[in-house]
BAKEVEX-429753 format. One record per residue (C-alpha): x, y, z. Coordinates in steps of 0.2 Angstrom, whole numbers, always signed. Example, Ala and Ser with C-alpha at 12.3 -4.5 7.8 and 13.67 -1.06 7.14 Angstrom:
   east  north     up
    +62    -22    +39
    +68     -5    +36
// end
This chain:
   east  north     up
     +0     +0     +1
     +6    +17     -4
    +14    +26    +10
    +26    +42    +14
    +34    +46    +30
    +33    +64    +38
    +49    +68    +47
    +56    +82    +57
    +61    +97    +47
    +78   +103    +44
    +84   +120    +52
    +83   +127    +34
    +76   +122    +17
    +92   +125     +8
   +109   +117    +13
   +125   +121     +3
   +114   +128    -11
   +103   +112    -12
    +85   +110     -7
    +81    +96     +6
    +66    +88     +0
    +53    +78    +10
    +37    +78    +20
    +39    +87    +37
    +28    +88    +53
    +30   +108    +54
    +39   +121    +44
    +56   +128    +48
    +58   +146    +55
    +59   +154    +37
    +51   +150    +21
    +66   +155    +11
    +72   +146     -5
    +82   +160    -12
    +99   +152     -8
    +96   +138    -20
   +112   +137    -32
   +109   +140    -50
    +91   +134    -50
    +89   +137    -69
   +106   +133    -77
   +121   +124    -72
   +131   +139    -76
   +133   +152    -62
   +120   +167    -64
   +116   +182    -53
   +105   +178    -38
    +94   +193    -41
    +88   +186    -58
    +84   +169    -51
    +75   +177    -36
    +64   +187    -48
    +58   +170    -53
    +52   +166    -36
    +33   +166    -34
    +24   +167    -18
     +6   +164    -13
     -6   +162     +1
    -23   +152     -1
    -37   +150    +12
    -52   +140    +10
    -66   +143    +22
    -83   +135    +24
    -98   +137    +36
   -116   +133    +35
   -120   +150    +27
   -105   +153    +15
    -90   +145     +7
    -75   +154     -1
    -57   +156     -4
    -44   +171     -2
    -30   +171    -12
    -14   +182    -10
     -2   +182    -24
    +15   +189    -29
    +30   +188    -41
    +37   +205    -34
    +33   +215    -50
    +16   +210    -49
     +4   +206    -34
    -15   +204    -31
    -27   +198    -18
    -44   +191    -22
    -59   +185    -11
    -72   +174    -19
    -88   +170     -8
   -102   +159    -12
   -119   +161     -2
   -126   +143     +0
   -144   +147     +2
   -145   +157    -14
   -130   +150    -24
   -125   +168    -27
   -106   +172    -30
    -97   +188    -26
    -79   +191    -31
    -67   +206    -25
    -50   +209    -32
    -35   +221    -29
    -20   +222    -40
     -5   +231    -37
    +15   +230    -40
    +33   +230    -35
    +31   +222    -18
    +35   +206     -9
    +18   +201     -2
    +21   +185     +7
    +31   +185    +23
    +46   +172    +25
    +45   +171    +43
    +36   +156    +49
    +36   +159    +67
    +27   +175    +67
    +22   +184    +51
     +8   +192    +41
     +4   +197    +24
     -9   +210    +20
    -16   +221     +6
    -24   +237     +9
    -35   +250     +1
    -50   +259     +6
    -63   +247     -1
    -52   +230     -1
    -43   +225    +15
    -37   +207    +17
    -24   +200    +30
    -18   +183    +34
     -7   +182    +50
     +0   +168    +61
     +9   +165    +77
    +16   +147    +80
    +20   +151    +99
     +1   +155   +101
     -4   +141    +89
    -16   +153    +80
    -19   +158    +62
    -29   +174    +59
    -39   +179    +43
    -47   +196    +41
    -55   +204    +26
    -66   +219    +23
    -74   +221     +5
    -84   +237     +2
    -98   +233     -9
   -106   +243    -25
   -121   +243    -36
   -118   +224    -40
   -109   +217    -24
   -114   +218     -6
   -101   +224     +7
    -94   +208    +16
    -82   +207    +31
    -74   +191    +41
    -64   +189    +57
    -58   +171    +57
    -46   +163    +70
    -39   +146    +66
    -36   +137    +83
    -21   +126    +80
    -22   +120    +98
    -38   +112    +95
    -37    +93    +94
    -44    +93    +77
    -31   +103    +69
    -17    +96    +58
     -2   +103    +49
    +12    +98    +38
    +26   +105    +27
    +32    +99    +10
    +47   +102     +0
    +47    +95    -17
    +57    +97    -34
    +49   +109    -46
    +51   +100    -57
    +69    +95    -57
    +79    +94    -41
    +89   +110    -44
    +73   +119    -41
    +60   +117    -27
    +43   +121    -21
    +41   +123     -2
    +23   +124     +6
    +15   +125    +23
     -2   +117    +25
    -14   +118    +40
    -32   +113    +43
    -42   +118    +58
    -59   +123    +65
    -61   +142    +66
    -70   +155    +78
    -76   +171    +72
    -90   +176    +58
    -92   +181    +40
   -105   +194    +37
   -115   +200    +22
   -118   +218    +27
   -132   +221    +14
   -143   +206    +19
   -137   +205    +37
   -133   +187    +35
   -120   +181    +48
   -112   +165    +49
   -116   +155    +65
   -105   +144    +76
   -105   +126    +69
    -95   +111    +67
    -93   +114    +49
    -84   +130    +52
    -67   +124    +45
    -53   +132    +36
    -37   +126    +26
    -23   +138    +24
     -7   +135    +12
     +8   +146    +11
    +20   +143     -3
    +36   +148    -12
    +41   +141    -28
    +54   +143    -42
    +42   +146    -57
    +43   +142    -75
    +39   +155    -88
    +23   +146    -92
    +13   +137    -78
     -2   +127    -77
     -9   +121    -61
    -25   +113    -55
    -29   +113    -36
    -44   +104    -28
    -50   +108     -9
    -63   +100     +0
    -68   +105    +17
    -82    +99    +28
    -89    +86    +41
    -88    +67    +39
    -96    +56    +53
    -94    +70    +65
    -75    +73    +61
    -67    +87    +52
    -62    +82    +35
    -50    +92    +23
    -44    +85     +6
    -30    +93     -4
    -26    +87    -21
    -15    +96    -35
     -6    +93    -51
     +4   +105    -62
    +19   +105    -74
    +30   +109    -58
    +26    +91    -52
    +42    +82    -48
    +48    +68    -60
    +47    +57    -45
    +30    +62    -41
    +25    +46    -32
    +39    +51    -19
    +37    +70    -19
    +20    +78    -20
     +8    +89    -10
     -8    +78    -10
    -15    +74     +7
    -31    +69    +18
    -34    +78    +35
    -47    +68    +46
    -47    +78    +62
    -28    +78    +67
    -23    +63    +56
    -15    +65    +40
    -14    +54    +26
     -1    +58    +12
     -9    +53     -4
     -1    +47    -21
     +0    +58    -37
    -16    +60    -46
    -23    +63    -64
    -36    +76    -65
    -46    +77    -81
    -61    +88    -87
    -68    +78   -102
    -83    +89   -102
    -75   +105   -100
    -73   +116    -84
    -91   +116    -81
    -93    +98    -83
    -89    +84    -72
    -71    +82    -67
    -62    +64    -64
    -49    +62    -51
    -39    +46    -50
    -23    +38    -45
    -14    +22    -49
    -14    +16    -31
    -33    +13    -29
    -33    +27    -15
    -43    +40    -24
    -57    +38    -35
    -68    +54    -35
    -79    +65    -46
    -80    +84    -44
    -96    +91    -50
    -95   +111    -53
   -110   +122    -47
   -103   +139    -50
    -88   +145    -60
    -78   +162    -58
    -66   +166    -71
    -53   +179    -72
    -42   +184    -87
    -28   +196    -84
    -13   +203    -95
     -2   +216    -86
    +16   +220    -92
    +23   +203    -96
    +11   +193    -86
     -4   +184    -93
    -15   +175    -81
    -31   +164    -85
    -39   +154    -71
    -55   +147    -65
    -61   +147    -47
    -75   +133    -46
    -86   +130    -32
    -94   +112    -32
    -97    +94    -24
    -86    +79    -22
    -92    +61    -24
    -83    +45    -23
    -71    +36    -12
    -55    +39     -3
    -43    +27     +6
    -34    +32    +22
    -17    +25    +26
    -24    +12    +38
    -34     +5    +24
    -51    +13    +30
    -62    +18    +15
    -71    +36    +16
    -87    +38     +5
    -90    +56     +0
   -107    +62     -6
   -111    +80    -10
    -95    +85     -1
    -92   +104     -3
    -76   +110    -12
    -67   +122    -22
    -57   +119    -37
    -44   +131    -46
    -38   +129    -64
    -24   +141    -68
    -13   +146    -82
     +1   +159    -80
    +14   +166    -91
    +27   +176    -84
// end
């Protein structure tokens, strides 16, 4: 049966110019990959050129009885943006808010205590973390207009809760001279999400769950990526599923990948998958592996698409709310049957 080991993390991600690959129980003090030697060529090149190709992002998926949504913070130094997409479950309505700016490193390297934020009068987003206090905080305020309502949220992920779990992955991207380093955590949250136009406020519930990822990666000039995140309750337990595939996947992707299943604080590292959309993005997605641990379908309910072209960067991506159905197998052999399990998919193409 497929398995991978979660080890204690190294003090630093990079040692003597080479990344240290593996799956680790928690992150090191710094999420810093800039010391990798010659990530794009065997020849020595100025570090500032390779550092310009480092892409950073933070993603937070949250769900409650009333709302589900995703927060994204993205930077490639010369181009940054934040985006919040929210679906109101009772009506199926979708609301999206975006703020674009440039020439700034947005995502903090400090994994002990850090914060990343974007700020303007009508768009404020902040994600902060404190490992000593075992807390991740997510705050946003979105001012409405003639089309969209005003939204705000103050979510506090409790990493001390016995349902919370975290892990850290360093994988080749896609060759071993380059790397991707990502921190993942899943936890119940306290706080609320508010639609200020209708007065709908999320209430305390066992389904109030959030999943956060913080990543740094040596990016290719052209990137395609697909991410699937499911979050909800399964037989009274917190279940979070994270599956991804991209052209940054390691050549040895059965040994190095970012796929995982969180069932309360138990983590099952999953094998690589194949994600296909034979009926298009709006049709049923098929997610399968070669180890018979993953056999899922994802049915889209609402698609949010963005196409941007700024300076040398082109982005075309879908953010899709939908439902999972199918089977998952844990590391102990237990089969999990999912039906109408909520999730969010992201299908992205970037040219930088």
